[in-house]
C-alpha positions in Angstrom: -22.4 -5.9 33.1 -22.0 -2.7 30.5 -21.1 -3.7 26.7 -17.3 -3.3 25.8 -17.2 -0.2 23.4 -17.1 -0.9 19.7 -13.4 0.5 19.6 -11.8 -1.0 22.4 -13.8 -4.6 21.3 -12.1 -4.0 17.9 -8.7 -3.6 19.3 -9.3 -6.7 21.6 -10.2 -8.5 18.2 -7.9 -7.8 15.7 -4.3 -7.5 18.0 -4.8 -11.1 19.3 -5.5 -12.4 15.8 -2.4 -10.1 14.5 0.0 -11.2 17.0 -1.3 -14.9 16.7 -0.4 -14.4 13.1 2.9 -13.3 13.4 3.6 -16.2 15.6 2.3 -18.6 13.3 4.5 -17.2 10.7 7.6 -17.6 12.9 6.9 -21.1 13.5 5.6 -22.2 9.9 9.1 -20.9 8.7 10.8 -22.8 11.1 9.0 -26.2 10.7 5.9 -27.4 9.2 5.6 -29.9 12.2 4.4 -26.7 14.4 1.3 -26.5 12.7 0.0 -28.8 15.4 0.7 -26.3 18.1 -1.0 -23.5 15.9 -4.1 -25.6 15.6 -4.0 -26.2 19.5 -3.7 -22.5 20.1 -6.4 -21.7 17.7 -8.8 -24.3 19.1 -8.1 -22.9 22.5 -9.0 -19.2 21.5 -12.1 -20.6 19.5 -13.3 -22.4 22.7 -12.8 -19.5 25.3 -14.6 -17.4 22.8 -17.6 -19.4 22.9 -17.2 -19.7 26.7 -17.5 -16.1 27.1 -20.2 -15.5 24.3 -22.5 -18.1 26.1 -22.0 -16.5 29.4 -20.3 -19.3 31.3 -17.2 -17.4 32.2 -19.6 -14.4 33.5 -21.4 -17.0 36.0 -19.0 -15.6 38.9 -21.3 -17.2 41.7 -20.3 -20.6 39.8 -19.0 -23.6 41.8 -16.2 -23.7 39.3 -14.0 -20.5 39.1 -13.6 -21.1 35.3 -11.2 -18.0 34.7 -8.6 -19.1 37.1 -9.1 -22.9 35.7 -8.5 -21.5 32.4 -5.2 -19.7 33.5 -3.8 -22.6 35.1 -4.3 -25.0 32.3 -2.9 -22.7 29.6 0.3 -21.8 31.8 0.8 -25.4 32.5 0.5 -26.0 28.8 2.9 -23.5 28.1 5.4 -24.1 30.2 5.5 -27.9 29.0 5.6 -26.7 25.2 8.6 -24.1 26.2 10.7 -26.6 28.3 9.7 -30.2 28.4 8.1 -31.2 24.9 9.5 -32.7 22.0 9.2 -29.4 20.3 11.0 -27.5 23.0 14.3 -28.1 21.4 12.9 -26.8 17.8 11.1 -23.8 19.0 14.8 -22.7 21.0 16.1 -22.2 17.3 13.9 -19.2 17.0 16.1 -16.2 17.1 16.2 -14.1 20.1 15.7 -10.5 18.4 12.2 -12.1 17.1 11.3 -13.9 20.5 12.2 -10.3 22.1 10.5 -8.2 19.6 7.4 -9.9 19.4 6.7 -8.7 22.9 6.4 -5.4 21.7 2.5 -6.2 21.5 2.5 -5.4 25.1 2.1 -1.7 24.4 -1.0 -1.7 22.5 -2.5 -4.2 25.1 -1.7 -1.6 27.7 -3.0 1.2 25.7 -6.4 -1.0 25.6 -6.3 -1.6 29.3 -6.3 2.0 29.8 -9.1 2.6 27.4 -11.0 0.1 29.5 -10.4 2.0 32.7 -11.3 5.2 31.3 -14.6 3.8 30.2 -14.8 2.5 34.1 -14.9 -0.8 32.8 -11.8 -1.6 34.6 -9.8 -0.9 37.7 -7.2 2.4 37.2 -5.0 0.0 39.5 -5.0 -2.7 36.5 -3.2 0.3 34.1 -0.1 2.0 33.9 -1.6 4.8 36.0 -1.6 2.7 38.7 0.1 -0.7 39.8 0.7 -2.1 35.9 4.0 -1.7 34.6 3.9 -4.3 32.1 4.1 -1.6 29.4 7.9 -1.4 30.2 8.3 -5.3 29.0 6.7 -3.9 25.6 8.9 -0.5 25.0 12.5 -2.1 26.0 11.5 -5.3 23.8 11.6 -2.7 21.2 15.0 -1.5 22.1 16.2 -4.8 23.1 15.4 -6.5 19.9 17.1 -3.9 17.3 20.2 -4.2 19.7 20.1 -8.0 19.6 19.6 -7.5 15.8 22.7 -5.3 15.6 25.0 -6.8 17.9 24.1 -10.7 18.2 22.9 -12.8 20.9 26.0 -14.0 22.6 27.5 -11.0 24.2 24.0 -10.2 25.4 23.1 -13.6 26.7 23.0 -12.0 30.4 20.9 -9.2 29.6 18.4 -11.2 27.8 17.8 -13.4 31.0 17.5 -10.3 33.1 15.0 -8.8 30.6 12.9 -11.8 30.8 13.1 -12.3 34.6 12.1 -8.6 34.7 9.2 -9.3 31.9 7.6 -12.6 33.4 7.4 -10.8 36.6 5.8 -8.0 35.4 3.1 -9.8 33.4 2.6 -12.1 36.8 2.0 -9.3 39.0 -0.8 -7.9 36.7 -2.1 -11.5 36.2 -2.3 -12.3 39.9 -4.0 -8.5 40.4 -6.5 -9.2 38.0 -7.4 -12.9 38.9 -7.5 -11.9 42.7 -10.1 -9.1 41.6 -12.4 -11.2 39.5 -15.5 -10.9 41.8 -15.8 -14.3 43.0 -17.0 -15.4 46.3 -13.5 -15.6 47.3 -12.4 -12.5 46.1 -9.4 -11.5 47.8 -8.4 -8.2 46.2 -11.3 -5.4 46.1 -10.1 -2.7 43.5 -12.2 0.1 42.5 -13.7 -1.8 39.6 -13.8 -5.6 39.9 -12.5 -7.2 36.7 -15.6 -8.6 35.4 -14.7 -7.7 31.9 -12.1 -10.7 31.5 -15.1 -12.9 31.2 -16.5 -11.0 28.1 -15.7 -11.4 24.5 -13.4 -10.5 22.9 -11.6 -9.0 26.0 -11.3 -12.8 27.3 -8.8 -13.2 24.3 -6.4 -10.9 26.7 -6.2 -13.7 29.0 -6.4 -16.5 26.7 -4.5 -15.8 23.7 -1.9 -12.8 24.4 -1.0 -13.7 28.2 -0.2 -17.5 26.7 1.8 -15.8 24.1 3.8 -13.3 26.5 4.6 -16.4 28.6 5.4 -18.8 25.8 7.9 -15.8 24.3 9.7 -15.6 27.7 10.0 -19.3 28.6 11.4 -20.4 24.9 13.6 -17.1 25.2 14.9 -18.4 28.3 15.1 -22.2 27.2 17.4 -20.6 24.4 19.8 -18.9 26.9 20.4 -21.6 28.9 20.5 -24.4 26.5 23.9 -26.0 25.4 24.6 -24.0 22.4 27.5 -26.7 21.4 24.9 -29.3 20.8 22.1 -27.4 19.4 22.0 -26.4 15.5 21.9 -23.0 14.6 19.0 -21.4 13.4 18.1 -21.8 9.9 17.8 -19.3 7.3 14.1 -20.0 7.3 13.8 -18.9 10.7 15.5 -15.8 10.3 
């Protein structure tokens, strides 16, 4: 497996850290009790980085398909956190324009994926030159966030619901393509380049930091859309 070029490695290191830092600021301004979630996410990022660095994730002939197991674990945690945990109501107090605006990180993600493809480390099908249209979620997030900030979210609730469903669909399609093209013995989707690079550090943080954050933001935004606004307190000034 060829090494990831230094410029791309820097991008996949600092982008997840920057996005996680912004999310931490939002959480802590909302409530100090959310430090526990931040600690869990930081521990998860550290654990997956160690696993990638040790070569465990790159053992594609292992009996345990570590990458799909990690994905299922983190998606279950994110769904529980956004909808069923004791923190779900608190997270739903984050303003919609913030939840939507943070999704703009998907623009530089797609640029990094395209850079991997140009170095023959990722299949072209996994980029916006192929079957990956997730960049649309990032671009539209910028404009929708500004619109929400100026007009307010009540009149745009159906727009936000539709946008979230679109964004979830786009990231899920990319995730499925990526998982099915990992070179396990049961690989289901042969692409021009197998998705082995996801098992390396720091690219693994795309899967274990950025993708969970994208799902979390979508699910919390949807929870805010469908929740009973009459029983939920308005966001405090600290959350704005």
